[in-house]
C-alpha positions as CSV (number, residue, x, y, z in Angstrom):
1,M,0.2,0.0,-0.1
2,P,2.4,3.2,-1.1
3,F,2.0,6.5,0.3
4,L,2.7,9.3,-1.7
5,G,4.2,12.5,-0.3
6,Q,5.1,13.2,2.8
7,D,1.7,11.9,5.2
8,W,2.1,12.0,9.2
9,R,0.0,8.7,8.9
10,S,3.5,7.0,7.4
11,P,6.8,7.7,6.8
12,G,6.6,6.6,3.0
13,Q,7.7,3.2,2.7
14,S,6.2,0.8,0.1
15,W,3.9,-2.3,1.5
16,V,2.5,-5.2,0.1
17,K,-0.7,-7.3,0.7
18,T,0.2,-10.9,1.8
19,A,-1.4,-13.8,3.0
20,D,-1.0,-12.6,6.8
21,G,-1.5,-9.2,6.2
22,W,0.4,-6.0,5.2
23,K,4.2,-5.9,5.1
24,R,6.8,-3.4,4.2
25,F,8.3,-4.0,0.8
26,L,12.2,-4.0,1.2
27,D,14.9,-5.1,-1.9
28,E,16.9,-7.5,-0.9
29,K,19.7,-6.9,-3.1
30,S,20.3,-2.9,-2.8
31,G,19.3,-2.5,1.5
32,S,16.7,-0.3,2.0
33,F,18.4,2.6,0.9
34,V,18.0,1.5,-2.8
35,S,14.5,0.5,-2.7
36,D,13.8,4.4,-1.1
37,L,16.0,5.4,-3.7
38,S,13.5,3.9,-6.3
39,S,10.4,4.7,-4.4
40,Y,11.2,8.6,-4.0
41,C,12.4,8.2,-8.2
42,N,9.0,6.5,-9.1
43,K,6.6,9.0,-7.0
44,E,8.8,12.2,-8.6
45,N,7.8,10.3,-12.3
46,L,4.3,9.6,-10.9
47,F,3.7,13.2,-10.0
48,N,5.3,15.2,-13.6
49,S,2.8,12.5,-15.1
50,L,-0.1,14.0,-13.1
51,N,1.1,17.5,-13.7
52,Y,1.4,16.9,-17.4
53,D,-1.7,15.2,-17.9
54,V,-3.7,18.0,-15.3
55,A,-1.8,21.0,-17.9
56,A,-3.3,18.9,-21.0
57,K,-7.0,18.9,-19.5
58,K,-6.5,22.7,-18.9
59,R,-5.1,23.5,-22.4
60,K,-8.2,21.4,-23.6
61,K,-11.2,22.8,-21.7
62,D,-9.5,26.4,-22.2
63,I,-9.8,25.4,-25.8
64,L,-13.5,23.9,-25.5
65,N,-14.4,26.5,-23.7
66,S,-13.4,29.7,-26.2
67,K,-15.2,27.8,-28.6
68,T,-18.5,26.9,-27.1
69,K,-21.9,29.3,-26.8
70,T,-23.6,27.1,-24.8
71,Q,-25.2,29.0,-22.3
72,Y,-24.5,28.6,-18.6
73,F,-28.1,27.7,-17.2
74,H,-29.6,26.7,-13.6
75,Q,-33.0,24.4,-13.8
76,E,-34.7,26.8,-11.5
77,K,-35.5,30.7,-13.0
78,W,-35.3,32.6,-10.1
79,I,-32.1,33.9,-7.7
80,Y,-32.3,34.6,-3.8
81,V,-30.7,37.7,-3.2
82,H,-28.8,39.1,-0.3
83,K,-26.6,41.4,-0.1
84,G,-23.9,40.5,3.5
85,S,-23.1,37.1,5.5
86,T,-25.0,35.9,8.0
87,K,-24.6,33.6,10.6
88,E,-26.8,30.5,8.4
89,R,-25.6,31.9,4.8
90,H,-22.1,33.5,3.9
91,G,-21.5,35.3,1.2
92,Y,-23.5,37.4,-1.2
93,C,-25.1,37.7,-4.7
94,T,-23.5,39.7,-7.9
95,L,-24.6,40.8,-11.0
96,G,-22.8,38.0,-12.6
97,E,-24.3,35.1,-10.9
98,A,-27.5,36.7,-11.0
99,F,-27.0,37.1,-15.3
100,N,-26.3,33.7,-15.3
101,R,-29.5,32.1,-13.3
102,L,-32.7,34.2,-14.6
103,D,-33.2,32.9,-18.0
104,F,-32.8,35.9,-20.3
105,S,-31.8,33.3,-23.5
106,T,-35.8,32.1,-23.7
107,A,-37.0,36.1,-22.6
108,I,-35.7,37.0,-25.5
109,L,-38.1,35.1,-27.7
110,D,-40.7,36.2,-25.7
111,S,-42.0,39.7,-27.3
112,R,-43.1,41.2,-24.0
113,R,-40.0,41.3,-22.4
114,F,-37.6,41.8,-25.7
115,N,-37.2,45.3,-24.7
116,Y,-36.5,44.5,-21.3
117,V,-33.5,42.6,-21.9
118,V,-32.3,45.1,-24.4
119,R,-32.6,47.6,-22.3
120,L,-30.5,45.4,-19.6
121,L,-27.9,44.8,-22.1
122,E,-27.7,48.2,-22.8
123,L,-26.7,49.5,-18.8
124,I,-25.1,46.2,-18.2
125,A,-22.6,47.6,-21.8
126,K,-22.4,51.2,-20.5
127,S,-20.6,50.3,-17.0
128,Q,-20.7,46.9,-15.5
129,L,-18.9,44.9,-17.8
130,T,-16.4,44.9,-15.4
131,S,-18.8,43.5,-12.7
132,L,-19.1,40.0,-14.7
133,S,-17.6,36.9,-14.2
134,G,-15.9,35.0,-17.0
135,I,-18.8,33.4,-17.4
136,A,-21.4,35.9,-17.1
137,Q,-19.3,37.7,-19.9
138,K,-19.7,34.8,-22.3
139,N,-23.5,34.1,-21.6
140,F,-23.8,38.4,-21.8
141,M,-21.7,38.1,-25.6
142,N,-24.3,34.4,-25.9
143,I,-27.3,36.2,-25.6
144,L,-26.3,38.9,-27.8
145,E,-25.5,36.8,-30.8
146,K,-29.2,35.4,-29.8
147,V,-30.2,38.7,-30.2
148,V,-28.5,40.2,-33.2
149,L,-30.1,36.8,-35.2
150,K,-33.2,37.4,-34.4
151,V,-33.5,41.1,-35.4
152,L,-32.1,40.0,-38.6
153,E,-34.3,36.8,-38.9
154,D,-37.5,39.1,-37.9
155,Q,-35.9,42.3,-39.2
156,Q,-37.6,44.3,-36.3
157,N,-36.0,46.8,-33.6
158,I,-33.3,46.9,-35.9
159,R,-32.1,50.9,-34.7
160,L,-32.5,49.5,-31.2
161,I,-30.1,46.3,-31.6
162,R,-27.6,49.0,-33.6
163,E,-27.4,51.6,-30.8
164,L,-26.9,48.7,-27.9
165,L,-24.1,47.4,-30.3
166,Q,-22.2,50.9,-30.4
167,T,-22.5,51.7,-26.9
168,L,-21.2,48.1,-26.3
169,Y,-18.3,49.1,-28.9
170,T,-17.3,52.2,-27.3
171,S,-17.1,50.9,-23.9
172,L,-14.6,48.1,-25.0
173,C,-12.7,50.7,-26.9
174,T,-12.4,52.4,-23.7
175,L,-11.7,49.4,-21.0
176,V,-9.5,47.3,-23.5
177,Q,-6.7,50.3,-23.5
178,R,-6.8,49.6,-19.7
179,V,-6.0,46.0,-20.1
180,G,-3.3,44.7,-17.5
181,K,-5.1,46.7,-14.7
182,S,-7.7,44.1,-13.6
183,V,-10.5,46.2,-15.0
184,L,-12.0,42.5,-17.5
185,V,-11.7,39.6,-17.1
186,G,-9.6,37.4,-20.1
187,N,-6.9,38.3,-22.7
188,I,-6.3,40.7,-24.9
189,N,-6.8,38.9,-27.6
190,M,-9.9,37.3,-26.4
191,W,-11.8,40.5,-26.2
192,V,-9.9,42.0,-29.6
193,Y,-11.8,39.2,-31.0
194,R,-15.2,40.1,-29.5
195,M,-14.7,43.5,-30.6
196,E,-14.1,42.1,-34.3
197,T,-17.2,40.1,-33.6
198,I,-19.6,43.6,-32.8
199,L,-18.6,45.2,-35.8
200,H,-19.5,42.3,-38.3
201,W,-22.5,42.4,-36.2
202,Q,-23.2,46.1,-37.1
203,Q,-21.9,45.6,-40.8
204,Q,-25.1,42.8,-41.0
205,L,-27.4,45.1,-40.0
206,N,-26.5,47.8,-42.2
207,N,-26.8,45.9,-45.0
208,I,-29.8,44.1,-43.9
209,Q,-32.7,44.4,-46.4
210,I,-36.6,45.0,-45.2
211,T,-38.8,42.2,-47.8
212,R,-42.2,43.8,-48.3
213,P,-44.9,41.3,-47.6
214,A,-46.0,38.9,-50.7
215,F,-49.4,38.9,-49.8
216,K,-51.1,41.9,-51.0
217,G,-54.4,42.7,-48.8
218,L,-55.3,45.9,-46.3
219,T,-52.1,48.0,-45.6
220,F,-51.6,50.6,-42.7
221,T,-52.8,53.7,-45.4
222,D,-56.1,51.8,-46.0
223,L,-57.3,52.6,-43.0
224,P,-59.2,55.5,-41.9
225,L,-57.8,58.4,-40.5
226,C,-58.8,58.2,-37.3
227,L,-57.6,55.1,-37.0
228,Q,-54.1,55.7,-38.1
229,L,-53.8,58.8,-36.0
230,N,-55.2,56.0,-33.3
231,I,-52.5,54.1,-34.0
232,M,-49.5,56.2,-33.9
233,Q,-50.6,57.4,-30.5
234,R,-49.6,54.1,-29.1
235,L,-46.0,54.7,-30.2
236,S,-43.9,56.1,-27.8
237,D,-40.7,56.9,-29.4
238,G,-40.5,59.9,-31.5
239,R,-38.0,58.8,-33.5
240,D,-40.5,56.0,-34.9
241,L,-43.5,58.8,-36.0
242,V,-40.6,59.9,-38.0
243,S,-40.2,57.0,-39.4
244,L,-43.2,56.6,-40.3
245,G,-44.1,59.8,-41.4
246,Q,-41.5,59.1,-44.1
247,V,-43.4,56.4,-45.3
248,A,-46.1,58.3,-47.6
249,P,-47.1,61.9,-47.8
250,D,-50.2,61.4,-46.0
251,L,-48.4,59.6,-43.2
252,H,-46.6,62.8,-42.9
253,V,-48.8,65.0,-42.7
254,L,-50.3,62.9,-39.8
255,S,-47.2,62.3,-38.1
256,E,-46.7,66.2,-38.0
257,D,-49.8,66.8,-35.5
258,R,-49.5,69.2,-33.1
259,L,-51.4,67.1,-30.7
260,L,-49.8,63.9,-31.5
261,W,-46.1,65.6,-30.4
262,K,-48.2,67.4,-26.9
263,K,-49.4,64.2,-25.9
264,L,-46.4,62.3,-26.1
265,C,-44.4,64.9,-24.5
266,Q,-47.1,64.6,-21.8
267,Y,-46.4,61.1,-21.2
268,H,-42.7,61.0,-20.7
269,F,-42.0,64.4,-19.1
270,S,-43.6,66.4,-16.4
271,E,-45.1,69.4,-16.7
272,R,-42.2,71.1,-14.6
273,Q,-39.9,69.6,-16.9
274,I,-41.9,70.5,-20.0
275,R,-42.2,74.1,-18.6
276,K,-38.6,74.7,-18.5
277,R,-38.2,73.8,-22.1
278,L,-40.7,75.8,-24.2
279,I,-40.5,76.5,-27.6
280,L,-42.1,78.8,-29.8
281,S,-43.3,78.5,-33.8
282,D,-43.2,81.3,-36.3
283,K,-47.0,81.0,-35.8
284,G,-46.4,82.2,-31.6
285,Q,-47.4,78.4,-31.0
286,L,-46.0,76.0,-28.7
287,D,-43.9,73.6,-31.1
288,W,-44.1,70.2,-29.2
289,K,-41.9,68.3,-32.1
290,K,-39.1,70.7,-31.5
291,M,-39.5,70.3,-27.1
292,Y,-39.7,66.8,-27.2
293,F,-36.4,66.5,-29.3
294,K,-35.3,68.7,-27.0
295,L,-36.7,67.2,-23.4
296,I,-35.1,63.7,-23.9
297,R,-31.6,65.5,-24.4
298,C,-32.2,67.0,-21.0
299,Y,-34.4,63.9,-19.1
300,P,-35.1,60.4,-19.1
301,R,-37.6,58.9,-20.9
302,K,-40.2,57.1,-19.0
303,E,-39.7,53.6,-19.3
304,Q,-42.8,50.8,-20.0
305,Y,-42.8,47.2,-20.5
306,G,-45.0,44.6,-21.1
307,D,-43.0,41.9,-18.8
308,T,-40.1,42.6,-16.0
309,L,-38.0,41.1,-13.2
310,Q,-40.0,41.1,-9.8
311,L,-38.6,41.0,-6.5
312,C,-40.7,39.3,-3.6
313,K,-40.1,41.4,-0.7
314,H,-40.9,38.7,2.1
315,C,-38.5,35.9,0.4
316,H,-36.4,38.7,-1.6
317,I,-35.9,36.4,-4.2
318,L,-35.6,38.0,-7.9
319,S,-37.6,36.2,-10.8
320,W,-39.6,36.7,-14.1
321,K,-43.1,37.5,-13.7
322,G,-45.5,34.1,-13.6
323,T,-42.4,32.4,-12.7
324,D,-43.4,30.4,-9.3
325,H,-40.5,30.7,-6.6
326,P,-40.8,28.9,-2.8
327,C,-42.4,31.6,-1.2
328,T,-43.9,31.1,2.5
329,A,-46.6,33.8,2.2
330,N,-50.2,33.3,2.6
331,N,-50.5,35.7,-1.1
332,P,-46.9,35.8,-2.7
333,E,-48.4,37.8,-5.8
334,S,-49.1,40.8,-3.1
335,C,-45.6,41.0,-2.5
336,S,-43.6,40.8,-5.9
337,V,-42.5,44.6,-6.9
338,P,-41.9,44.9,-10.6
339,L,-37.8,46.2,-11.0
340,S,-37.0,48.5,-14.1
341,P,-33.3,47.7,-16.0
342,Q,-32.1,50.2,-13.6
343,D,-33.3,48.9,-10.8
344,F,-32.0,45.6,-11.3
345,I,-28.8,47.0,-11.9
346,N,-29.1,49.2,-8.7
347,L,-29.9,45.5,-6.7
348,F,-26.2,44.8,-7.2
349,K,-24.3,47.9,-6.0
350,F,-22.7,47.6,-2.6
């Protein structure tokens, strides 16, 4: 029974099993010194082979991890948010851990959650990339790739993803210059490759050609004017109104409606904010369109999402709306509070 290493239970001799039990093994020709020397050499060779095997496995694992695009996920679609150590539980929950545990890959396939996830990715790209672990950063890029592929396939939300990629590329240009100061996880070559991938995605979005539907049926311009205006009032981004007005001359007239831009300003901004940015037209009337684009440069717009992440105030579990989580409250739904993307980021600032 050989013992490898300096173990306190044995001096390290070699043992053999016999009919009478375990006995020490000695070389009869050269004595115990030769036996100990050969045993030492055998152990050295064994340790060297083990080190070579570990190094080879590590290189193989690194190559596999650098090529794989499989997201690391967990079976539970919720996470317990704790900010400090207690007697029962040590450590705290990080942004990267929450990003890995929550099911963002499936969320982008849901139209109600798509804008929420994209906004969250944008906030992370602006200021939280250094807070993500290596696995979380890999998941971030994998989810971003799925978002780009979805946009290329559906041909929707193109401008939104262009802005996201530009924000991410600008942040990486700043962070890569500081590599070596423990800013980003990973080597410079990996991040340069990711930046080249982002440029490739941007090129794909710039070259996208919108295909017209094959069927010839009722179109938006065939609807009554009152119904067209009612639909345009549902748009929350003024740039969408401008783009819609460029489709046809009749739509351009509707997109310049003062009441339409007034409601858009009142939806996003408070009366106090509006009074500070009044702009008069040549006719002496309020130019609500110019006021809107001036206001969005000064104040954040109101965010509204079809589905959001929710935090249970009773058990401090973070999950998507409608996802079951282990809660001891009598009415768990009354304890859940919706979180905006910025609230989600602030939840992990210590």
